[in-house]
C-alpha positions in Angstrom: 16.7 -56.6 -97.8 13.7 -59.1 -96.3 10.6 -57.2 -95.8 9.1 -56.5 -92.4 6.2 -59.2 -93.4 8.9 -61.9 -93.6 10.9 -61.1 -91.2 7.8 -61.3 -88.6 6.8 -64.3 -90.1 9.9 -65.8 -89.7 10.4 -64.7 -85.7 7.1 -64.7 -84.7 7.8 -66.2 -81.4 10.6 -63.6 -80.5 8.0 -61.0 -81.8 5.7 -62.3 -79.1 8.0 -62.2 -76.1 8.8 -58.6 -77.2 5.3 -57.9 -77.3 4.6 -59.2 -73.9 7.6 -57.3 -72.2 6.3 -54.2 -73.9 2.6 -54.7 -72.5 4.4 -55.1 -69.1 6.6 -52.3 -69.1 3.6 -49.9 -70.4 1.4 -51.5 -67.9 3.7 -50.8 -64.8 4.3 -47.3 -65.8 0.6 -46.4 -66.7 -0.4 -47.1 -63.4 2.4 -45.4 -61.7 1.8 -42.1 -64.0 -2.3 -42.3 -63.4 -1.8 -42.3 -59.8 -3.3 -46.0 -59.4 -0.2 -47.6 -58.4 -0.8 -47.3 -54.8 -4.4 -49.6 -55.0 -2.3 -52.2 -56.0 1.1 -52.2 -53.8 2.7 -50.9 -50.8 4.6 -47.8 -51.6 7.5 -49.1 -50.4 7.5 -51.0 -53.6 6.6 -48.3 -56.2 10.5 -47.8 -56.9 11.0 -51.2 -57.9 7.8 -51.0 -60.1 8.7 -48.2 -61.9 12.2 -49.7 -62.5 10.6 -52.9 -63.9 8.2 -50.8 -66.2 11.8 -49.2 -67.5 13.8 -52.5 -67.6 10.9 -54.1 -69.7 10.8 -51.4 -72.1 14.1 -51.3 -72.5 14.4 -54.9 -73.4 11.5 -54.8 -75.5 13.4 -51.6 -77.5 16.4 -54.1 -77.5 14.6 -56.9 -79.0 12.7 -54.9 -81.6 16.4 -53.2 -83.0 18.2 -56.9 -83.2 14.7 -58.4 -84.9 14.2 -55.4 -87.6 17.8 -55.9 -88.6 17.1 -59.8 -88.8 19.5 -60.9 -86.4 17.6 -62.4 -83.5 21.0 -64.1 -82.4 21.3 -66.2 -78.8 21.2 -62.6 -76.9 17.2 -62.3 -77.5 17.2 -65.9 -76.1 19.3 -65.3 -73.2 17.1 -62.2 -72.4 13.8 -63.7 -73.1 12.2 -64.4 -69.7 9.3 -66.1 -71.0 9.4 -69.9 -71.5 7.0 -70.7 -74.5 5.1 -69.0 -77.2 2.0 -69.9 -75.0 3.4 -68.2 -72.0 3.9 -65.0 -73.9 0.4 -65.3 -75.3 -0.8 -65.6 -71.6 1.1 -62.5 -70.6 -0.1 -60.1 -73.3 -3.5 -60.7 -72.7 -3.2 -60.5 -69.1 -1.1 -57.0 -69.7 -4.0 -56.1 -72.2 -6.4 -57.0 -69.7 -5.0 -54.9 -67.2 -4.6 -51.9 -69.3 -8.2 -52.1 -70.0 -9.5 -52.4 -66.2 -9.3 -49.3 -64.0 -8.3 -50.7 -60.3 -10.8 -49.7 -57.3 -10.5 -49.6 -53.9 -11.8 -52.6 -51.7 -15.2 -51.6 -50.3 -17.7 -53.0 -47.5 -18.4 -56.6 -49.3 -14.7 -57.4 -48.8 -14.2 -56.1 -45.4 -17.2 -58.1 -44.3 -15.6 -61.2 -46.3 -12.4 -60.9 -44.5 -13.6 -60.8 -40.9 -14.0 -57.3 -40.1 -17.3 -58.1 -38.1 -15.8 -61.2 -36.5 -14.5 -59.1 -33.7 -15.5 -55.1 -32.6 -11.9 -54.0 -33.1 -9.2 -56.0 -35.3 -5.8 -56.4 -33.7 -3.7 -57.4 -36.5 -1.6 -54.4 -36.5 2.1 -55.0 -35.0 2.7 -53.2 -32.1 6.2 -51.9 -32.9 4.3 -49.4 -35.4 2.3 -47.9 -32.1 3.4 -43.9 -31.7 2.4 -43.2 -27.9 3.0 -39.7 -28.1 0.3 -38.9 -30.5 -2.4 -37.0 -28.6 -5.8 -38.7 -28.7 -7.8 -36.4 -31.3 -4.6 -36.4 -33.5 -4.7 -40.3 -34.1 -5.9 -41.9 -37.0 -8.2 -44.9 -37.2 -5.2 -47.4 -37.5 -3.4 -45.3 -34.9 -6.3 -46.2 -32.2 -5.9 -49.6 -33.2 -2.5 -49.7 -33.1 -2.9 -48.1 -29.3 -5.4 -50.8 -28.3 -3.4 -53.5 -29.6 -1.0 -52.3 -27.1 -3.0 -51.7 -24.2 -6.3 -53.8 -24.8 -8.3 -52.3 -22.0 -11.2 -50.2 -23.0 -11.8 -48.6 -20.1 -8.7 -46.5 -20.3 -9.8 -44.4 -23.4 -13.1 -43.5 -21.5 -14.0 -40.0 -22.7 -11.3 -39.6 -24.8 -11.8 -37.3 -28.0 -12.0 -39.0 -31.3 -11.3 -37.5 -34.9 -11.1 -40.5 -37.6 -12.1 -41.1 -41.3 -13.1 -44.3 -42.7 -15.9 -46.1 -45.0 -19.1 -47.0 -43.3 -19.9 -50.7 -43.2 -23.3 -52.4 -41.5 -21.9 -55.3 -39.8 -25.1 -58.0 -39.3 -23.7 -58.7 -35.9 -24.2 -54.6 -34.8 -27.9 -53.3 -34.3 -29.2 -50.8 -36.4 -28.1 -47.8 -34.4 -24.5 -49.2 -35.4 -21.6 -49.1 -38.1 -18.2 -49.9 -38.2 -15.8 -47.2 -39.5 -13.4 -48.7 -41.8 -10.2 -48.5 -43.6 -7.8 -51.4 -45.3 -4.5 -52.1 -44.5 -1.7 -53.2 -47.1 1.2 -54.4 -46.1 2.6 -55.9 -49.4 -0.2 -55.9 -52.1 -3.6 -55.6 -52.6 -4.0 -59.4 -52.4 -2.9 -59.2 -48.7 -4.8 -56.2 -47.6 -7.0 -56.7 -44.6 -9.3 -54.4 -43.1 -9.5 -52.2 -39.3 -12.4 -50.5 -37.9 -13.5 -49.5 -34.9 -17.7 -49.4 -34.3 -19.6 -45.8 -34.2 -22.6 -45.4 -32.1 -25.2 -43.3 -33.9 -27.8 -41.2 -32.5 -30.1 -42.5 -35.5 -30.6 -45.7 -37.8 -27.6 -46.5 -39.8 -29.3 -46.2 -42.9 -28.5 -42.7 -43.2 -25.3 -43.1 -43.7 -24.4 -45.5 -46.8 -22.0 -48.4 -46.8 -18.9 -47.4 -48.8 -19.6 -43.8 -48.3 -16.6 -42.1 -46.4 -17.0 -40.1 -43.3 -15.1 -38.0 -40.9 -16.4 -38.9 -37.5 -15.8 -36.5 -34.5 -16.8 -37.9 -31.2 -15.8 -39.6 -27.4 -14.5 -43.2 -26.5 -16.9 -45.1 -24.6 -17.2 -48.5 -23.4 -20.0 -50.7 -24.3 -21.2 -54.3 -24.2 -21.3 -55.4 -27.8 -21.8 -59.2 -28.8 -21.8 -60.4 -25.0 -18.2 -58.5 -24.7 -17.0 -55.3 -23.5 -15.7 -53.0 -26.5 -14.2 -49.8 -27.2 -17.0 -47.8 -29.2 -17.0 -44.0 -30.5 -19.8 -42.0 -29.5 -20.3 -40.0 -32.5 -20.7 -36.3 -32.2 -20.5 -35.1 -35.7 -20.1 -37.1 -38.9 -19.4 -35.6 -42.0 -19.2 -37.1 -45.7 -16.2 -36.8 -47.6 -14.8 -37.7 -50.4 -12.6 -40.9 -50.8 -9.1 -40.3 -50.4 -6.5 -40.6 -53.4 -5.2 -43.6 -51.6 -7.4 -45.2 -49.4 -5.2 -47.7 -47.6 -3.6 -47.2 -44.3 0.3 -48.4 -43.8 
């Protein structure tokens, strides 16, 4: 009977594929078990990712069983999805990098890079997700964005109570007494997240409210001129630091 070393030497391209399957299967399942999968993809795709991890580990197990018996045969070649050996090496390395890195939520720098300060209120959320019956004090940040997207008339919301959560951003185009309370919306995966935000008027310098710190802001809506346009602004009455949510994205 051939030794394991001899088998590996003869079948190492097949073992590379098997290792790649194993590494990616572990990567998917590890992100799920650690609760970090939501930082990378929308919850709608959790089931698909978990199933992919299980299937990859199953294929790796089948490959390993056949290779240890010295019978790679056509089955291994048919179920091996990776072309050439170099691709398998790239996949192994990228999976190992993923296992060694803990994903983190996007922060203020990314929000500004992706256009948060280009408008006082971002209205890229589709109106069909809007719930008209929700009281103002129960609206989340994205609920407010959707509400204004449906009816973009700032005066209509004058004096309405606000109770929202997000992280602080200090846009350069706003004065020192303003910050933008911000969150990211994810529609598919981390590659397509975009920021939404509402300007918050403070009674003091925004330097007291560090960027990327999460806050709960309570106050009332009012209309002001920001950057030469009529804009909806939250007049803050109470600002409380809060921990970063386990899943910081909006949907």
